C-alpha positions in Angstrom: 17.3 -10.5 11.6 18.2 -11.5 15.0 15.4 -11.5 17.3 12.7 -11.0 14.6 10.1 -13.2 14.5 7.3 -11.2 12.3 7.6 -8.8 9.1 5.3 -6.5 8.7 5.4 -5.2 4.7 3.8 -2.2 3.4 2.3 -2.6 0.0 3.1 0.0 -2.8 7.0 1.0 -3.2 7.9 -2.3 -1.7 6.0 -5.2 -3.2 4.0 -3.3 -5.7 6.1 -0.9 -8.1 3.8 2.6 -8.5 4.3 5.7 -9.8 2.3 8.5 -8.7 3.4 10.6 -11.7 1.2 8.8 -13.5 -2.2 9.2 -11.9 -1.5 12.9 -11.8 -0.8 13.0 -15.8 -4.1 10.6 -16.3 -6.3 13.4 -14.5 -4.7 15.9 -15.8 -5.4 14.2 -19.3 -9.0 13.6 -18.1 -9.4 17.9 -17.8 -8.2 18.3 -14.0 -6.6 21.4 -13.6 -5.7 21.0 -10.1 -4.9 17.4 -9.0 -1.5 18.2 -7.2 -3.6 20.4 -5.1 -6.1 17.7 -4.5 -3.8 14.7 -3.9 -0.3 14.7 -2.4 1.2 11.3 -1.5 2.3 12.5 1.5 -0.5 14.7 3.1 -3.8 14.4 0.8 -6.9 15.6 1.2 -10.1 14.7 3.1 -11.4 13.2 0.0 -8.5 11.0 -0.5 -7.7 10.4 3.3 -11.6 9.5 3.6 -11.3 7.0 1.0 -8.1 5.5 2.5 -10.4 5.2 5.8 -13.5 3.8 4.1 -15.3 7.2 5.5 -15.8 8.0 2.0 -17.5 5.5 -0.7 -16.2 4.3 -4.1 -19.5 6.4 -5.1 -18.8 9.6 -2.9 -15.1 9.6 -4.3 -16.1 9.3 -8.1 -19.0 11.9 -7.8 -16.7 14.3 -6.2 -13.9 13.9 -9.1 -16.8 14.0 -11.5 -17.0 18.2 -10.5 -13.5 18.4 -12.1 -13.7 16.8 -15.5 -15.8 17.2 -18.4 -19.3 15.6 -18.4 -18.4 13.1 -20.9 -15.9 11.3 -18.8 -17.0 8.1 -17.3 -17.0 6.3 -14.2 -14.5 3.4 -15.7 -12.0 6.5 -17.1 -12.0 7.9 -13.3 -11.3 4.4 -12.0 -8.5 3.9 -14.8 -7.0 7.1 -14.1 -6.9 6.4 -10.2 -5.2 3.7 -11.0 -2.6 4.3 -13.3 0.0 4.6 -10.2 -0.3 1.2 -10.2 2.4 -1.1 -12.2 3.6 -4.4 -11.3 4.5 -7.2 -8.9 8.3 -8.3 -9.6 8.1 -12.0 -9.6 11.2 -11.7 -7.6 9.6 -10.0 -4.6 6.8 -12.6 -4.6 9.2 -15.2 -4.3 11.3 -13.8 -1.5 7.7 -13.4 0.2 7.1 -16.9 -0.2 10.5 -17.8 1.2 10.4 -15.5 4.4 6.8 -17.3 5.2 8.8 -20.1 6.1 10.8 -18.6 8.6 8.6 -15.6 9.7 5.1 -14.6 10.5 4.2 -12.2 7.4 1.8 -9.3 7.5 0.8 -6.7 5.0 -0.3 -3.1 6.0 -1.2 -0.8 3.5 -2.7 2.5 3.2 -5.0 1.8 0.2 -8.7 1.9 -1.2 -11.5 -0.2 -2.4 -10.6 0.6 -6.0 -7.1 0.0 -5.9 -7.7 -2.9 -4.0 -9.8 -4.4 -6.8 -7.0 -3.2 -9.3 -4.0 -4.7 -7.9 -5.9 -8.0 -7.3 -6.6 -8.3 -10.8 -3.2 -7.3 -12.3 -1.8 -9.7 -9.6 -4.3 -12.7 -11.6 -3.3 -11.6 -15.0 0.2 -11.5 -14.8 1.0 -14.2 -12.1 -2.0 -16.3 -11.7 -2.9 -15.4 -8.5 -6.2 -14.2 -7.3 -5.2 -12.5 -4.2 -2.2 -10.8 -2.5 -3.5 -12.4 1.0 -2.2 -15.5 0.2 1.3 -14.2 0.6 0.7 -13.4 4.3 -0.7 -14.7 7.6 -2.9 -11.6 7.7 -3.6 -8.5 5.2 -4.3 -5.4 6.8 -5.7 -2.6 4.2 -6.7 1.0 5.7 -10.1 1.5 4.1 -11.1 -2.1 5.7 -9.5 -0.8 9.2 -10.8 2.4 9.2 -7.3 3.5 10.4 -4.2 4.5 8.0 -0.4 5.0 8.7 1.1 6.7 10.3 -1.3 7.3 13.1 -0.4 4.5 15.4 -3.6 2.9 15.7 -3.2 1.2 12.7 0.0 -0.4 13.8 -1.5 -1.2 17.1 -4.0 -3.1 15.3 -1.4 -5.3 13.8 0.2 -5.8 17.0 -2.9 -6.5 18.9 -5.2 -8.9 17.0 -2.0 -10.8 16.1 -0.4 -11.0 19.5 2.8 -9.7 18.2 5.5 -8.1 20.7 6.8 -4.7 18.8 10.2 -6.0 19.6 10.1 -9.2 17.5 8.6 -7.3 14.7 9.8 -5.7 11.7 8.0 -3.1 9.8 9.5 -1.9 6.4 7.8 0.9 4.4 9.0 3.5 1.6 7.8 6.4 3.5 10.0 8.1 6.2 6.2 9.0 8.2 5.1 5.5 8.3 8.6 4.7 9.7 8.0 7.3 12.4 4.8 6.5 13.2 5.7 2.3 13.5 8.4 3.4 16.0 6.2 5.3 18.0 4.8 1.8 19.0 8.0 -0.3 19.6 8.5 -1.6 16.2 11.7 -2.3 14.7 12.1 -0.5 11.1 13.9 -0.6 7.8 13.1 2.8 5.8 13.2 1.2 2.1 14.7 4.2 0.5 14.5 4.2 -3.4 16.4 2.6 -5.2 16.7 0.1 -2.5 14.6 -3.1 -2.4 13.1 -5.4 -0.4 15.7 -8.2 -2.2 18.5 -5.7 -1.2 17.8 -6.3 2.1 17.0 -10.4 2.2 19.1 -11.5 -0.3 22.5 -11.5 1.2 21.7 -13.3 4.3 18.9 -15.7 3.0 21.1 -16.2 -0.4 18.1 -16.0 -2.3 
């Protein structure tokens, strides 16, 4: 990684294992007949985009989703279905982050929402005894707190500006091609982490992890 001083990581599909189909399946089982139309991991609807940028609150999101399920479905069931996509944090990836932080400035830039943030920190605490993902990074950026989301250039620029990062010295890693394109638009160095490749495949040879 010659010339690279900082690394910005995506979360889902890069550090945290996810499976969007599990959320689709969970909502379908609750009675949602058109979940694929309501949500797409690439484009999304105004409801989901709003949730990810903080313009739609958790309460507003749940209220909207209640319109698509039987009256007997609870808020807790809706949250559980929404979180079904969140799987696990492989310990080797967390160990790698700890090692990389000794050599690089590390940042997280995730398109997420308040419901998911609470859940993946709970998963991290229960599985690894670590209360917050933020402990692995110099700073963690979540779209619903930023009011911006990838691939919009404002999201990347906020991370660069607030931390005084030079794009040419900063590597961005994401599993979605459109987010890579957004990062390149602001001058970031990029790696598209296409499945089944993981961050261990990128850094293990160079760092003998």
